[in-house]
Structure formats: structure tokens, C-alpha cells
Backbone as CSV, one residue per row, in Angstrom:
resi,resn,N_x,N_y,N_z,CA_x,CA_y,CA_z,C_x,C_y,C_z
1,MET,-13.024,19.435,46.144,-12.433,19.241,44.848,-11.770,17.956,44.834
2,ALA,-11.841,17.350,43.593,-11.292,15.986,43.336,-9.703,16.162,43.269
3,ASP,-9.101,15.098,43.639,-7.644,15.106,43.575,-7.262,14.861,42.065
4,SER,-6.214,15.704,41.686,-5.756,15.448,40.336,-4.873,14.285,40.271
5,PRO,-4.716,13.609,39.113,-3.863,12.376,39.043,-2.390,12.735,39.162
6,SER,-1.613,11.887,39.716,-0.156,12.241,39.822,0.465,12.322,38.486
7,LEU,1.732,12.723,38.419,2.507,12.908,37.211,2.704,11.486,36.578
8,LEU,2.897,10.539,37.434,3.101,9.081,37.016,1.918,8.601,36.326
9,ALA,0.682,8.752,36.888,-0.634,8.484,36.351,-0.812,9.047,34.884
10,LYS,-0.421,10.297,34.819,-0.626,11.104,33.585,0.353,10.472,32.518
11,VAL,1.526,10.221,32.850,2.442,9.630,31.842,2.059,8.243,31.485
12,VAL,1.692,7.511,32.441,1.322,6.104,32.187,0.085,5.972,31.316
13,ARG,-0.860,6.841,31.450,-2.065,6.656,30.675,-1.853,7.210,29.320
14,VAL,-1.123,8.254,29.168,-0.717,8.736,27.798,0.085,7.755,26.985
15,LEU,0.997,7.074,27.671,1.850,6.089,27.060,1.048,4.897,26.598
16,GLY,0.041,4.497,27.437,-0.861,3.397,27.214,-1.707,3.670,25.924
17,VAL,-2.341,4.844,25.861,-3.192,5.111,24.660,-2.264,5.161,23.396
18,LEU,-1.056,5.746,23.644,-0.139,5.903,22.466,0.262,4.423,21.943
19,ALA,0.493,3.590,22.937,0.873,2.180,22.460,-0.200,1.489,21.776
20,HIS,-1.412,1.777,22.323,-2.616,1.208,21.706,-2.772,1.579,20.257
21,LEU,-2.595,2.916,20.031,-2.698,3.444,18.611,-1.691,2.933,17.687
22,VAL,-0.503,2.631,18.251,0.659,2.047,17.384,0.175,0.713,16.976
23,LEU,-0.608,0.014,17.632,-1.002,-1.406,17.194,-2.068,-1.334,16.051
24,LEU,-2.658,-0.224,15.813,-3.749,-0.239,14.754,-3.182,-0.747,13.406
25,PRO,-2.095,-0.205,12.914,-1.615,-0.601,11.570,-1.348,-2.162,11.600
26,PHE,-0.975,-2.782,12.653,-0.824,-4.227,12.613,-2.269,-4.920,12.416
27,TYR,-3.223,-4.448,13.052,-4.540,-4.855,12.932,-5.082,-4.830,11.607
28,LEU,-4.794,-3.649,10.985,-5.385,-3.355,9.669,-4.576,-4.090,8.599
29,ALA,-3.220,-4.310,8.813,-2.423,-5.129,7.897,-2.706,-6.527,8.013
30,SER,-3.548,-6.987,8.907,-3.993,-8.431,9.074,-4.628,-8.982,7.785
31,GLY,-5.105,-8.089,7.090,-5.816,-8.514,5.745,-4.812,-9.083,4.815
32,LEU,-3.510,-9.017,4.975,-2.658,-9.678,4.197,-2.521,-11.132,4.392
33,VAL,-2.998,-11.554,5.646,-2.995,-12.990,5.932,-4.349,-13.539,6.224
34,ALA,-5.186,-12.590,6.872,-6.612,-13.129,7.344,-7.695,-12.694,6.315
35,PRO,-8.725,-13.396,6.305,-9.872,-12.955,5.504,-10.475,-11.734,6.052
36,LEU,-11.350,-11.111,5.268,-12.048,-9.915,5.667,-12.842,-10.027,6.916
37,TRP,-13.531,-11.042,7.147,-14.295,-11.219,8.388,-13.542,-11.167,9.491
38,ALA,-12.287,-11.741,9.507,-11.377,-11.947,10.541,-10.710,-10.539,10.924
39,VAL,-10.419,-9.715,9.942,-9.967,-8.390,10.123,-11.065,-7.470,10.735
40,ILE,-12.296,-7.635,10.258,-13.386,-6.925,10.893,-13.494,-7.303,12.379
41,VAL,-13.475,-8.536,12.778,-13.535,-8.936,14.181,-12.374,-8.383,14.886
42,LEU,-11.097,-8.483,14.426,-9.966,-7.987,15.118,-10.057,-6.537,15.361
43,VAL,-10.418,-5.721,14.237,-10.480,-4.337,14.510,-11.582,-3.958,15.433
44,ALA,-12.678,-4.688,15.499,-13.694,-4.400,16.472,-13.191,-4.659,17.947
45,VAL,-12.398,-5.660,18.026,-11.816,-5.888,19.383,-10.892,-4.825,19.816
46,TRP,-9.958,-4.329,18.779,-9.074,-3.252,18.953,-9.894,-1.975,19.398
47,ALA,-11.023,-1.718,18.766,-11.793,-0.585,19.093,-12.488,-0.671,20.505
48,ALA,-12.960,-1.911,20.817,-13.446,-2.085,22.176,-12.440,-1.862,23.225
49,LEU,-11.293,-2.316,22.964,-10.130,-2.082,23.898,-9.789,-0.547,23.941
50,LEU,-9.851,0.186,22.930,-9.651,1.541,22.911,-10.761,2.258,23.751
51,VAL,-11.996,1.868,23.652,-13.040,2.551,24.411,-12.768,2.224,25.912
52,LEU,-12.398,1.017,26.207,-12.075,0.606,27.611,-10.928,1.402,28.062
53,ALA,-9.847,1.608,27.373,-8.727,2.480,27.731,-9.263,3.929,28.039
54,ILE,-10.125,4.391,27.201,-10.574,5.720,27.337,-11.460,5.855,28.700
55,ARG,-12.183,4.759,28.941,-12.995,4.742,30.135,-12.117,4.742,31.348
56,TRP,-10.981,3.996,31.299,-10.025,3.894,32.371,-9.225,5.253,32.540
57,TRP,-9.130,6.110,31.478,-8.358,7.199,31.492,-8.525,8.119,32.898
58,ARG,-9.768,8.323,33.172,-10.008,9.038,34.400,-10.133,8.162,35.663
59,THR,-10.756,7.012,35.589,-11.188,6.243,36.756,-9.882,5.456,37.199
60,ARG,-9.201,4.710,36.329,-8.047,4.020,36.709,-6.909,4.093,35.713
61,PRO,-6.296,5.273,35.813,-5.176,5.552,34.899,-4.021,4.597,34.712
62,LEU,-3.747,3.974,35.891,-2.579,2.970,35.866,-2.954,1.705,35.156
63,LEU,-4.230,1.376,34.765,-4.663,0.243,34.085,-4.722,0.422,32.610
64,VAL,-4.530,1.797,32.163,-4.591,2.063,30.763,-3.667,1.167,29.969
65,PRO,-2.389,1.045,30.312,-1.423,0.268,29.504,-1.874,-1.193,29.388
66,LEU,-2.798,-1.745,30.073,-3.319,-3.036,30.012,-3.957,-3.289,28.708
67,ALA,-4.589,-2.208,28.163,-5.365,-2.289,26.921,-4.390,-2.743,25.796
68,PRO,-3.254,-1.969,25.526,-2.387,-2.534,24.458,-1.752,-3.871,24.584
69,VAL,-1.523,-4.243,25.826,-0.968,-5.572,26.140,-1.935,-6.669,25.835
70,VAL,-3.181,-6.343,26.174,-4.298,-7.373,25.691,-4.450,-7.253,24.216
71,ALA,-4.477,-6.054,23.553,-4.667,-5.997,22.247,-3.572,-6.777,21.417
72,LEU,-2.302,-6.622,21.839,-1.199,-7.423,21.135,-1.393,-8.928,21.488
73,ALA,-1.880,-9.288,22.543,-2.009,-10.759,22.744,-3.120,-11.347,21.906
74,VAL,-4.234,-10.573,21.772,-5.376,-10.964,21.011,-4.931,-11.004,19.469
75,TRP,-4.346,-10.037,19.057,-3.888,-10.003,17.593,-2.873,-11.152,17.387
76,PHE,-1.913,-11.396,18.187,-1.039,-12.480,17.860,-1.688,-13.879,17.937
77,ALA,-2.609,-14.065,19.035,-3.273,-15.321,19.165,-4.229,-15.515,18.017
78,GLY,-4.944,-14.442,17.621,-5.904,-14.548,16.509,-5.217,-15.004,15.121
79,ILE,-4.242,-14.266,14.854,-3.466,-14.582,13.563,-2.854,-15.970,13.673
80,SER,-2.214,-16.250,14.788,-1.553,-17.529,15.019,-2.496,-18.800,14.785
81,ALA,-3.703,-18.586,15.467,-4.867,-19.511,15.471,-5.192,-19.707,13.994
82,GLY,-5.445,-18.649,13.410,-5.971,-18.642,12.011,-5.020,-19.415,10.964
83,GLU,-3.654,-19.133,11.211,-2.716,-19.903,10.394,-2.677,-21.277,10.756
84,ALA,-2.782,-21.714,12.115,-2.578,-23.098,12.569,-3.879,-23.905,12.136
85,TRP,-5.075,-23.370,12.411,-6.242,-24.186,12.253,-7.146,-23.783,11.086
86,LEU,-6.884,-22.574,10.615,-7.771,-22.255,9.337,-7.031,-22.184,8.170
87,GLY,-5.769,-22.346,8.175,-4.906,-22.438,6.871,-4.637,-21.006,6.239
88,TRP,-4.655,-20.048,7.137,-4.430,-18.624,6.591,-2.909,-18.532,6.254
89,THR,-2.653,-18.046,5.051,-1.303,-17.830,4.605,-1.175,-16.490,3.947
90,ALA,0.029,-15.885,3.867,0.318,-14.661,3.214,0.352,-14.912,1.676
């Protein structure tokens, strides 16, 4: 029988997925600054990171919190780059 994850692993992975879900409104609200094509790309990246977090759920539970950290960095970098180089404004 396979070893069940420790309590720490269970808490970490649940908090990781919840943190990732909290970021979704920020991605969707990017349409206030970014054009539709950029919002679609950003939401696709968010969804890909969610799929990755779900895959890590059983195999690498301690890596699940990495998904929202990367999602936040991608969102911030994408919006900042769009403002600086593409002239996106609210």
C-alpha cells in the first residue's frame, strides 16, 4: 500500500491551490488595462499552471504552492511589460 501524504503535505497543497484560485480575479480583471488577446494569453497561462498544480497534487504536493508564485510573477511581469512597452493604460 502506498504511503499517505503527511499532514504538512496535505495542508501545503490545499493552500497552494487556494492561493492559485485567489489569483483568477486578477487575471480576469486585466482586461481593464490589457487588450483582449493579452487577457486570453494570461488566462491560458493561469489555466496551464492550475493543471500543473493538479498534477503535482499527488506526485509532488510540496511543489503545489510554486504554481501561484509563478502565476503572480507572470501576471505582474506581463501587465508591467504591456504598460512599459505596449502603452497599455487603464
